[in-house]
C-alpha positions as a Markdown table, in Angstrom:
| # | Residue | x | y | z |
|---|---|---|---|---|
| 1 | Met | -12.2 | -1.9 | -19.8 |
| 2 | Ser | -9.0 | -0.7 | -18.0 |
| 3 | Phe | -10.9 | 2.0 | -16.0 |
| 4 | Phe | -13.2 | -0.6 | -14.5 |
| 5 | Leu | -10.5 | -3.2 | -13.8 |
| 6 | Trp | -8.6 | -0.2 | -12.0 |
| 7 | Thr | -11.6 | 0.6 | -10.3 |
| 8 | Ile | -11.8 | -3.1 | -9.0 |
| 9 | Tyr | -8.7 | -2.9 | -7.8 |
| 10 | Leu | -9.0 | 0.5 | -5.9 |
| 11 | Gly | -12.3 | -1.4 | -4.3 |
| 12 | Val | -9.6 | -4.3 | -3.1 |
| 13 | Leu | -7.3 | -2.5 | -1.7 |
| 14 | Gly | -9.7 | -0.5 | -0.1 |
| 15 | Leu | -12.0 | -3.4 | 1.3 |
| 16 | Ser | -8.6 | -5.0 | 2.7 |
| 17 | Leu | -7.6 | -1.6 | 4.7 |
| 18 | Val | -11.1 | -1.6 | 6.2 |
| 19 | Ala | -10.5 | -5.6 | 6.8 |
| 20 | Tyr | -6.8 | -4.3 | 8.4 |
| 21 | Val | -8.5 | -1.8 | 11.0 |
| 22 | Lys | -11.5 | -4.5 | 11.7 |
| 23 | Glu | -9.2 | -7.0 | 12.8 |
| 24 | Glu | -5.9 | -5.5 | 13.9 |
| 25 | Trp | -7.0 | -1.8 | 15.1 |
| 26 | Arg | -6.0 | -3.0 | 18.8 |
| 27 | Lys | -2.4 | -4.9 | 18.1 |
| 28 | Tyr | -0.9 | -2.0 | 16.6 |
| 29 | Thr | 2.8 | -1.4 | 17.0 |
| 30 | Ile | 4.2 | 1.3 | 16.1 |
| 31 | Leu | 5.5 | -0.2 | 12.7 |
| 32 | Gly | 2.5 | -1.1 | 12.2 |
| 33 | Leu | 0.6 | 2.0 | 12.8 |
| 34 | Ile | 3.3 | 3.6 | 10.0 |
| 35 | Asp | 2.3 | 1.2 | 7.8 |
| 36 | Phe | -1.3 | 1.9 | 7.9 |
| 37 | Ile | -0.8 | 5.5 | 7.3 |
| 38 | Ile | 1.6 | 4.8 | 4.6 |
| 39 | Ser | -1.0 | 2.4 | 3.1 |
| 40 | Ile | -3.6 | 5.1 | 3.3 |
| 41 | Val | -1.9 | 7.7 | 1.5 |
| 42 | Thr | -0.7 | 5.7 | -1.4 |
| 43 | Trp | -4.6 | 4.5 | -1.5 |
| 44 | Phe | -5.4 | 8.1 | -2.0 |
| 45 | Gly | -2.8 | 8.0 | -4.7 |
| 46 | Leu | -4.4 | 5.6 | -6.4 |
| 47 | Phe | -7.4 | 7.1 | -6.0 |
| 48 | Ser | -6.7 | 10.2 | -7.6 |
| 49 | Phe | -5.3 | 8.4 | -10.3 |
| 50 | Val | -8.2 | 6.3 | -11.2 |
| 51 | Thr | -10.6 | 8.9 | -11.4 |
| 52 | Gly | -8.3 | 11.7 | -12.3 |
| 53 | Gln | -8.8 | 14.0 | -9.4 |
| 54 | Thr | -5.8 | 16.3 | -7.9 |
| 55 | Ile | -5.4 | 15.6 | -4.5 |
| 56 | Phe | -1.8 | 16.8 | -3.9 |
| 57 | Thr | 0.8 | 18.3 | -6.0 |
| 58 | Gln | 3.3 | 16.1 | -8.2 |
| 59 | Glu | 6.1 | 16.6 | -5.7 |
| 60 | Ile | 3.8 | 15.4 | -3.1 |
| 61 | Trp | 3.1 | 12.1 | -4.8 |
| 62 | Arg | 6.7 | 11.8 | -5.9 |
| 63 | Ile | 7.7 | 11.6 | -2.2 |
| 64 | Val | 4.9 | 8.9 | -1.7 |
| 65 | Phe | 6.2 | 7.0 | -4.6 |
| 66 | Val | 9.6 | 6.7 | -3.0 |
| 67 | Val | 8.7 | 6.3 | 0.6 |
| 68 | Gly | 5.8 | 4.0 | 0.1 |
| 69 | Leu | 7.7 | 1.7 | -2.3 |
| 70 | Cys | 10.9 | 1.7 | -0.2 |
| 71 | Trp | 8.6 | 1.0 | 2.9 |
| 72 | Asp | 6.6 | -1.5 | 1.0 |
| 73 | Ile | 9.9 | -3.3 | 0.0 |
| 74 | Ala | 11.5 | -3.6 | 3.5 |
| 75 | Gly | 8.1 | -4.6 | 5.3 |
| 76 | Ser | 7.2 | -7.2 | 3.0 |
| 77 | Leu | 10.9 | -8.7 | 2.8 |
| 78 | Phe | 12.9 | -8.0 | 6.0 |
| 79 | Phe | 10.2 | -7.4 | 8.7 |
| 80 | Pro | 6.8 | -8.8 | 8.1 |
| 81 | His | 6.2 | -10.2 | 11.3 |
| 82 | Lys | 6.7 | -7.2 | 13.2 |
| 83 | Leu | 3.6 | -4.6 | 11.7 |
| 84 | Thr | 1.8 | -6.5 | 14.5 |
| 85 | Ser | 2.1 | -7.6 | 17.9 |
| 86 | Arg | 1.0 | -11.0 | 17.7 |
| 87 | Glu | 3.3 | -13.8 | 16.7 |
| 88 | Met | 3.3 | -14.7 | 13.3 |
| 89 | Glu | 5.5 | -17.3 | 11.8 |
| 90 | Glu | 7.6 | -15.9 | 9.1 |
| 91 | Gly | 6.9 | -17.0 | 5.6 |
| 92 | Pro | 9.1 | -18.4 | 2.8 |
| 93 | Phe | 10.9 | -15.6 | 1.3 |
| 94 | Phe | 9.5 | -16.2 | -2.4 |
| 95 | Leu | 5.5 | -15.5 | -0.6 |
| 96 | Arg | 6.9 | -12.5 | 0.7 |
| 97 | Phe | 8.5 | -11.5 | -2.4 |
| 98 | Ala | 5.1 | -12.4 | -4.0 |
| 99 | Ser | 3.3 | -10.3 | -2.2 |
| 100 | Leu | 5.1 | -7.3 | -3.8 |
| 101 | Leu | 3.4 | -8.4 | -7.4 |
| 102 | Phe | 0.5 | -7.4 | -5.4 |
| 103 | Ile | 1.0 | -4.1 | -4.9 |
| 104 | Phe | 2.6 | -3.5 | -8.4 |
| 105 | Pro | -0.5 | -2.1 | -9.6 |
| 106 | Leu | -0.6 | 0.7 | -7.1 |
| 107 | Tyr | 2.9 | 2.0 | -7.6 |
| 108 | Tyr | 2.5 | 1.9 | -11.3 |
| 109 | Gly | -0.6 | 4.2 | -10.5 |
| 110 | Ile | 1.0 | 6.6 | -8.3 |
| 111 | Tyr | 4.6 | 6.7 | -10.8 |
| 112 | Gln | 2.3 | 7.6 | -13.6 |
| 113 | Leu | 0.6 | 10.4 | -11.2 |
| 114 | Ala | 4.0 | 11.8 | -9.8 |
| 115 | Phe | 6.0 | 11.4 | -12.6 |
| 116 | Ile | 4.2 | 11.4 | -16.1 |
């Protein structure tokens, strides 16, 4: 059952990356491009955790964990409107904080991959 739920979560994150590319690829800012690259690398980390395959060494996953987590916290809480070039209204702080809850399983999986 656990593997099934992890696979569903992996698929949801993968689909969100594909949708983001499909809708936003012409509107990237530098921060948006960095965000996309970090998202792809962290998705591969979750893929490695779920499937049990070794993609990189534990040292690399430790770096990915720290950099990705810091990036997502900073991006969600402090500059969510700067990741694309279109004007966006800043949402309430609570909603920006709640968006971090959605990515908690992602970083849990990368943590398991990097430190355990």
